[in-house]
N, CA, C and O atoms as CSV, one atom per row, in Angstrom:
chain,resi,resn,atom,element,x,y,z
A,1,MET,N,N,5.506,-24.857,3.363
A,1,MET,CA,C,5.075,-24.769,4.104
A,1,MET,C,C,4.009,-23.750,2.732
A,1,MET,O,O,4.376,-23.181,1.704
A,2,SER,N,N,2.744,-23.898,3.320
A,2,SER,CA,C,1.297,-23.793,2.663
A,2,SER,C,C,1.268,-22.330,2.389
A,2,SER,O,O,1.380,-21.358,3.136
A,3,GLY,N,N,1.071,-22.456,1.003
A,3,GLY,CA,C,0.512,-20.751,1.031
A,3,GLY,C,C,-0.867,-20.191,1.365
A,3,GLY,O,O,-1.334,-19.319,0.632
A,4,GLU,N,N,-1.517,-20.612,2.369
A,4,GLU,CA,C,-2.638,-20.791,3.270
A,4,GLU,C,C,-2.114,-20.783,4.798
A,4,GLU,O,O,-1.120,-21.120,5.442
A,5,ILE,N,N,-3.697,-20.048,5.037
A,5,ILE,CA,C,-3.649,-20.265,6.429
A,5,ILE,C,C,-4.791,-20.308,6.353
A,5,ILE,O,O,-5.526,-19.512,5.770
A,6,ASP,N,N,-5.243,-21.816,7.290
A,6,ASP,CA,C,-6.566,-22.204,8.043
A,6,ASP,C,C,-7.143,-21.353,8.863
A,6,ASP,O,O,-6.285,-20.972,9.660
A,7,ILE,N,N,-7.984,-20.948,9.036
A,7,ILE,CA,C,-8.772,-20.050,10.175
A,7,ILE,C,C,-10.200,-20.910,10.558
A,7,ILE,O,O,-11.227,-20.400,10.110
A,8,TYR,N,N,-10.369,-22.280,11.418
A,8,TYR,CA,C,-11.414,-22.481,11.285
A,8,TYR,C,C,-12.149,-22.517,9.805
A,8,TYR,O,O,-13.011,-21.831,9.255
A,9,GLY,N,N,-11.263,-23.817,9.401
A,9,GLY,CA,C,-11.953,-23.724,8.185
A,9,GLY,C,C,-11.839,-22.605,7.083
A,9,GLY,O,O,-12.100,-22.991,5.944
A,10,VAL,N,N,-11.599,-21.688,7.188
A,10,VAL,CA,C,-11.424,-20.709,5.983
A,10,VAL,C,C,-10.161,-20.388,6.254
A,10,VAL,O,O,-9.625,-20.154,7.337
A,11,TYR,N,N,-9.678,-20.401,5.022
A,11,TYR,CA,C,-8.784,-20.510,4.397
A,11,TYR,C,C,-7.992,-19.183,3.632
A,11,TYR,O,O,-8.366,-18.710,2.558
A,12,ILE,N,N,-6.978,-18.760,4.318
A,12,ILE,CA,C,-6.919,-17.341,4.163
A,12,ILE,C,C,-5.303,-17.582,3.849
A,12,ILE,O,O,-4.369,-18.001,4.533
A,13,PRO,N,N,-5.480,-16.933,1.959
A,13,PRO,CA,C,-3.808,-16.107,1.707
A,13,PRO,C,C,-2.989,-15.012,2.923
A,13,PRO,O,O,-3.342,-14.011,3.546
A,14,ASN,N,N,-1.431,-16.036,2.820
A,14,ASN,CA,C,-0.610,-15.337,3.912
A,14,ASN,C,C,-0.863,-14.255,3.248
A,14,ASN,O,O,-1.146,-13.286,3.953
A,15,LEU,N,N,-0.855,-14.045,1.794
A,15,LEU,CA,C,0.088,-12.720,1.733
A,15,LEU,C,C,-0.926,-11.281,2.099
A,15,LEU,O,O,-0.664,-10.079,2.122
A,16,LEU,N,N,-2.542,-12.297,2.438
A,16,LEU,CA,C,-3.688,-10.917,2.388
A,16,LEU,C,C,-3.409,-10.789,4.685
A,16,LEU,O,O,-3.999,-9.991,5.413
A,17,ALA,N,N,-2.566,-11.662,5.055
A,17,ALA,CA,C,-2.425,-11.836,6.424
A,17,ALA,C,C,-1.898,-10.877,7.191
A,17,ALA,O,O,-1.976,-10.278,8.263
A,18,LEU,N,N,-0.925,-11.074,5.462
A,18,LEU,CA,C,0.551,-9.658,6.179
A,18,LEU,C,C,0.199,-8.532,5.652
A,18,LEU,O,O,0.515,-7.426,6.090
A,19,ALA,N,N,-0.531,-8.772,4.600
A,19,ALA,CA,C,-1.391,-7.155,4.230
A,19,ALA,C,C,-1.869,-6.444,5.135
A,19,ALA,O,O,-1.548,-5.300,5.456
A,20,LEU,N,N,-2.728,-7.187,5.605
A,20,LEU,CA,C,-3.525,-6.877,7.000
A,20,LEU,C,C,-2.596,-6.434,8.566
A,20,LEU,O,O,-2.812,-5.735,9.555
A,21,ALA,N,N,-1.647,-7.189,8.128
A,21,ALA,CA,C,-0.669,-6.993,9.443
A,21,ALA,C,C,0.155,-5.190,8.659
A,21,ALA,O,O,0.132,-4.000,8.970
A,22,THR,N,N,0.399,-5.531,8.222
A,22,THR,CA,C,1.599,-4.429,7.082
A,22,THR,C,C,0.500,-2.965,7.689
A,22,THR,O,O,0.988,-2.085,8.397
A,23,LEU,N,N,-0.483,-2.953,7.403
A,23,LEU,CA,C,-1.462,-2.006,7.787
A,23,LEU,C,C,-1.907,-1.682,8.450
A,23,LEU,O,O,-2.716,-0.786,8.210
A,24,VAL,N,N,-1.649,-2.366,10.398
A,24,VAL,CA,C,-1.652,-2.100,11.272
A,24,VAL,C,C,-0.343,-1.800,11.182
A,24,VAL,O,O,-0.386,-0.815,10.446
A,25,VAL,N,N,0.694,-1.969,11.412
A,25,VAL,CA,C,1.644,-1.494,11.539
A,25,VAL,C,C,2.262,0.265,11.086
A,25,VAL,O,O,2.928,1.105,11.692
A,26,SER,N,N,1.551,0.200,9.586
A,26,SER,CA,C,1.950,1.018,8.783
A,26,SER,C,C,0.914,2.086,9.634
A,26,SER,O,O,1.104,3.269,9.351
A,27,LEU,N,N,0.026,1.859,10.467
A,27,LEU,CA,C,-0.805,2.986,10.624
A,27,LEU,C,C,0.294,4.004,11.719
A,27,LEU,O,O,0.714,5.158,11.627
A,28,VAL,N,N,0.545,2.447,13.164
A,28,VAL,CA,C,1.523,3.154,13.771
A,28,VAL,C,C,2.904,4.183,13.524
A,28,VAL,O,O,3.210,5.206,14.135
A,29,VAL,N,N,3.552,3.539,12.464
A,29,VAL,CA,C,4.659,4.558,11.851
A,29,VAL,C,C,3.903,5.623,11.054
A,29,VAL,O,O,4.444,6.687,11.356
A,30,ARG,N,N,2.921,5.853,10.188
A,30,ARG,CA,C,2.605,7.335,10.358
A,30,ARG,C,C,2.211,7.956,11.359
A,30,ARG,O,O,2.790,8.983,11.712
A,31,ARG,N,N,1.230,7.502,11.970
A,31,ARG,CA,C,1.179,8.560,12.894
A,31,ARG,C,C,2.386,8.998,13.732
A,31,ARG,O,O,2.448,10.193,14.024
A,32,GLY,N,N,3.526,8.024,14.228
A,32,GLY,CA,C,4.534,8.517,15.110
A,32,GLY,C,C,5.693,9.151,13.872
A,32,GLY,O,O,6.855,9.084,14.272
A,33,LEU,N,N,5.566,9.616,12.759
A,33,LEU,CA,C,5.623,10.198,11.524
A,33,LEU,C,C,5.555,11.660,11.483
A,33,LEU,O,O,6.247,12.636,11.192
A,34,ALA,N,N,4.276,11.315,11.957
A,34,ALA,CA,C,3.805,12.740,11.736
A,34,ALA,C,C,3.221,13.643,13.116
A,34,ALA,O,O,2.451,14.589,13.282
A,35,TYR,N,N,4.120,12.700,14.039
A,35,TYR,CA,C,3.717,12.873,15.534
A,35,TYR,C,C,5.200,14.120,15.934
A,35,TYR,O,O,5.416,15.084,16.668
A,36,LEU,N,N,6.216,12.931,14.438
A,36,LEU,CA,C,8.005,13.871,14.419
A,36,LEU,C,C,8.446,14.807,13.511
A,36,LEU,O,O,9.607,15.066,13.194
A,37,GLY,N,N,6.773,15.594,12.879
A,37,GLY,CA,C,7.112,16.158,11.851
A,37,GLY,C,C,7.766,15.518,10.518
A,37,GLY,O,O,8.837,16.126,10.523
A,38,VAL,N,N,7.798,14.935,9.726
A,38,VAL,CA,C,8.335,14.574,9.156
A,38,VAL,C,C,7.887,14.731,7.571
A,38,VAL,O,O,8.505,15.031,6.549
A,39,TYR,N,N,6.250,14.318,7.917
A,39,TYR,CA,C,5.888,15.063,6.419
A,39,TYR,C,C,6.067,16.611,6.408
A,39,TYR,O,O,6.093,16.960,5.228
A,40,GLY,N,N,6.181,17.514,7.109
A,40,GLY,CA,C,6.502,18.321,6.329
A,40,GLY,C,C,8.113,18.593,5.381
A,40,GLY,O,O,8.088,19.553,4.611
A,41,PHE,N,N,9.136,17.960,5.435
A,41,PHE,CA,C,9.637,17.743,4.246
A,41,PHE,C,C,9.226,16.722,3.430
A,41,PHE,O,O,10.240,16.182,2.989
A,42,VAL,N,N,8.158,16.150,2.982
A,42,VAL,CA,C,7.541,15.236,1.906
A,42,VAL,C,C,6.482,16.544,1.514
A,42,VAL,O,O,5.793,17.377,2.104
A,43,TRP,N,N,7.057,15.890,-0.763
A,43,TRP,CA,C,5.898,15.793,-1.025
A,43,TRP,C,C,4.950,16.306,-1.509
A,43,TRP,O,O,4.475,17.393,-1.839
A,44,HIS,N,N,4.715,14.923,-1.469
A,44,HIS,CA,C,3.266,14.386,-1.275
A,44,HIS,C,C,3.234,13.514,-0.359
A,44,HIS,O,O,3.935,12.521,-0.163
A,45,ARG,N,N,2.481,13.894,0.122
A,45,ARG,CA,C,2.524,12.842,1.347
A,45,ARG,C,C,1.382,11.182,1.426
A,45,ARG,O,O,1.473,10.260,2.236
A,46,GLY,N,N,0.349,11.353,0.202
A,46,GLY,CA,C,-0.471,9.705,-0.354
A,46,GLY,C,C,0.848,9.230,-1.272
A,46,GLY,O,O,1.086,8.027,-1.165
A,47,LEU,N,N,1.746,9.980,-2.158
A,47,LEU,CA,C,2.739,9.009,-2.057
A,47,LEU,C,C,3.694,8.345,-1.409
A,47,LEU,O,O,4.043,7.176,-1.571
A,48,PHE,N,N,4.161,9.265,-0.559
A,48,PHE,CA,C,4.490,8.554,0.498
A,48,PHE,C,C,3.964,7.728,1.139
A,48,PHE,O,O,4.842,6.869,1.221
A,49,ASP,N,N,3.196,7.403,1.621
A,49,ASP,CA,C,2.522,6.483,2.552
A,49,ASP,C,C,2.314,5.387,1.815
A,49,ASP,O,O,2.249,4.321,2.426
A,50,VAL,N,N,2.146,5.382,0.190
A,50,VAL,CA,C,1.847,4.071,-0.683
A,50,VAL,C,C,3.342,3.590,-0.875
A,50,VAL,O,O,3.298,2.361,-0.917
A,51,ALA,N,N,4.672,4.037,-1.014
A,51,ALA,CA,C,5.395,3.763,-0.798
A,51,ALA,C,C,5.949,3.234,0.522
A,51,ALA,O,O,6.768,2.315,0.473
A,52,LEU,N,N,5.621,3.671,1.542
A,52,LEU,CA,C,6.133,3.839,3.107
A,52,LEU,C,C,5.700,1.920,2.815
A,52,LEU,O,O,6.441,0.954,2.634
A,53,TYR,N,N,4.191,2.043,2.888
A,53,TYR,CA,C,3.185,0.163,3.016
A,53,TYR,C,C,4.230,-0.885,2.784
A,53,TYR,O,O,4.761,-1.823,3.378
A,54,VAL,N,N,4.272,-0.165,1.442
A,54,VAL,CA,C,4.866,-0.847,0.112
A,54,VAL,C,C,6.577,-1.879,0.580
A,54,VAL,O,O,7.101,-2.975,0.382
A,55,VAL,N,N,6.793,-0.723,1.204
A,55,VAL,CA,C,8.088,-1.174,1.908
A,55,VAL,C,C,8.232,-1.799,3.028
A,55,VAL,O,O,9.071,-2.640,3.351
A,56,LEU,N,N,7.450,-1.389,3.552
A,56,LEU,CA,C,6.792,-2.091,5.385
A,56,LEU,C,C,6.136,-3.794,4.806
A,56,LEU,O,O,6.323,-4.827,5.449
A,57,LEU,N,N,5.568,-3.738,3.824
A,57,LEU,CA,C,4.911,-5.077,3.575
A,57,LEU,C,C,5.859,-6.180,2.477
A,57,LEU,O,O,5.309,-7.132,1.921
A,58,GLN,N,N,7.515,-5.821,2.273
A,58,GLN,CA,C,8.083,-6.420,1.595
A,58,GLN,C,C,8.983,-6.952,2.927
A,58,GLN,O,O,9.369,-8.117,3.024
A,59,GLY,N,N,9.217,-6.043,3.804
A,59,GLY,CA,C,10.100,-6.035,5.012
A,59,GLY,C,C,9.173,-7.001,5.560
A,59,GLY,O,O,9.879,-8.005,5.466
A,60,MET,N,N,8.229,-7.348,6.000
A,60,MET,CA,C,7.477,-7.894,6.721
A,60,MET,C,C,7.063,-9.541,5.781
A,60,MET,O,O,6.894,-10.657,6.273
A,61,SER,N,N,7.034,-9.346,5.111
A,61,SER,CA,C,7.487,-10.979,3.973
A,61,SER,C,C,8.469,-11.122,4.887
A,61,SER,O,O,8.237,-11.371,6.070
A,62,LEU,N,N,9.655,-10.972,4.387
A,62,LEU,CA,C,11.306,-11.035,4.810
A,62,LEU,C,C,10.599,-11.413,5.806
A,62,LEU,O,O,9.642,-12.113,5.475
A,63,LEU,N,N,10.714,-11.206,6.961
A,63,LEU,CA,C,10.805,-10.950,8.643
A,63,LEU,C,C,9.444,-13.070,8.761
A,63,LEU,O,O,9.702,-14.100,9.384
A,64,SER,N,N,8.612,-12.841,8.146
A,64,SER,CA,C,7.872,-13.775,8.264
A,64,SER,C,C,8.179,-15.497,7.352
A,64,SER,O,O,7.641,-16.557,7.671
A,65,ARG,N,N,9.313,-15.267,6.055
A,65,ARG,CA,C,10.269,-16.265,5.407
A,65,ARG,C,C,10.957,-16.720,6.540
A,65,ARG,O,O,10.975,-17.946,6.653
A,66,TRP,N,N,11.587,-16.010,7.498
A,66,TRP,CA,C,12.441,-16.107,7.733
A,66,TRP,C,C,12.313,-16.247,9.566
A,66,TRP,O,O,13.276,-16.795,10.101
A,67,TRP,N,N,11.590,-15.946,10.147
A,67,TRP,CA,C,10.618,-16.760,11.609
A,67,TRP,C,C,10.206,-17.895,10.816
A,67,TRP,O,O,11.009,-18.827,10.850
A,68,LEU,N,N,8.936,-18.112,9.949
A,68,LEU,CA,C,8.953,-19.867,9.487
A,68,LEU,C,C,9.289,-20.672,9.723
A,68,LEU,O,O,8.927,-21.531,10.526
A,69,SER,N,N,10.798,-20.500,8.463
A,69,SER,CA,C,11.337,-21.326,7.973
A,69,SER,C,C,13.150,-22.287,9.218
A,69,SER,O,O,13.803,-23.214,8.740
């Protein structure tokens, strides 16, 4: 398995593609958490959002390895 994705001759690293996909998922999850009022229990929203993004990126990475193998 290559570490790059070929899109019409432009090679994009897998991590960049995963990061962009995770950004979209993160925006949806954050909107859902705001709707449910979870941010009222969070001390620092910015740190929570960064930690959430990192956890989601790790999950997407593990999911893509499982799915592509």
